[in-house]
N, C-alpha and C positions, 0 to 999 in steps of 0.2 A: 601789028603795028598798031598806032593808035592814031588815026588822021583827028587833025585836028580843025574841025571845019564850024559851017553855020550851025548844025546841028548840035554841037556838044556846046557853042555859048548859049543856046538856046535853051539847052538844058539844064544849062547851069544858072540863067535865069531864071528858071521854071523852077526848080530847087530851090533858090534862094529867097524866093516867094512865097513858097512851100511851108520853109522855115518861117519866114516873117509871119506867114498866116496861121501856121500853129502854134508860131510864140505867144501871138498875140491873144488868139481865141482858145489856145486849149492847155499850155505851159504856164501860161501868167496866171490864170484862176487856178489851176490846181498846184502852184505853187504857194498861191493865195491862201489857200484854202487851208492847205496845209500848215501852213503858218500861222495862220488863228487856232487851228486845233490844237496844232505844239502851245502857242501862247495860253490858250485856254485848261490845254493840261497841266501847263503850270502854275497857272492861276491857281488851278486846284488842287495840286500837290501845293502850294504853298496855304494855300488857305485852309488843305485837310492835318498838315504838319501843326499850323496854329493854334487848331483847334485841339489838335492830338495834344499839345503844351497845355492849351487851358484845363482840356480832361486830368491830363496828368497832375495840374495844379491845384485842381478841385480836388481829388482824390486823394492827394500827398496831405490835403488840409484838412479831409473828411476823417480819414486815418489817424487823423494828430487828432482830432476832438472827440472822436470813438477811446484816445485811447486816456483824453482826460476824462469823458463821462465813467468809462468804465472804473477808470481809479476812485475818479470820487464818489462811484456807486458800492464800490467794493467799501472806502471807507465810513460811510454813511452804513451801508448791512456790520459793518463790526461797531459800530457806538451804537445803530441798534440793540443788536446781539447782545452788547454787555448791560444794555438796558433791559431786553427781555430777561437775563440771568440774573441780574439783579432784581428785578421783580420778583420772579421763581421764589430766590433764596429768602427773598420777604413773604411770600405765598406761604411758602413752605413752614418757615418759622411759624406765622400766626398759624397753620393749621397743623403743626406740632404744640403748641401751647395751647391750641386749642380743646386736643386731642388728651394732653395732657391734664389741663382742670376737667375735663369731661373722664376720665378715666380716675382723679381724683376725688370726684362727686359718685362713679361710682362703687368706687373702694369705700368710700366711705355708709354711705348706703349699706353696700353687703355688709360692713362692719359691725353698723347697727342695726342691721337687719340678724345677722349671726351674733350678736349680742340679746336682741330678743328673743330671738328663740334660745340659744341658750337660759335664758330667764325663764322660757315660758317652759324648754323641758326640764331643768329644775323643780319648778313646782311642779308638771305632771309627775316627777321621778320621785317627788317627796308625798306626793298625793296620791301614787299607783306605791310606791313601799309600806306607805300606812294603808292603805287595803289589802297589800299580801301578806304584810305581819298580821290583821286582824283574823285575814281567813285561816294563817298557819296558825295563830296563836286560838282562833277561835273566839277572843272578844277584843272590846275594842282599847284599843291604847291611850 
């Protein structure tokens, strides 16, 4: 059986004083540190969420701008490509015309030289035929 005497009362008072001292010097500071840490962690989480949201917004803005820039670049590229094709066509037309003109000049020179050569060959053929006739006949014509 339990005896309720003075030692029990002394132990009860001693236990209560120990609980009071532990609460004052150990439990309250630990709970305060834990509460501060919890508040700091929740503040950091909120700040992290805010920064993450800001990053997502900036990323969305960046992607939107990139799409706009790519579309603009594509449009500009197509315009420049059309201009380049038009310029290429002009250059090719000019080169074809120049080549045709040069070919016409060459053909006329060749035709003139051929006519000159025919004339010269005709003259030479006549003089040569006269010489052959003179040799064959043995007299001058």
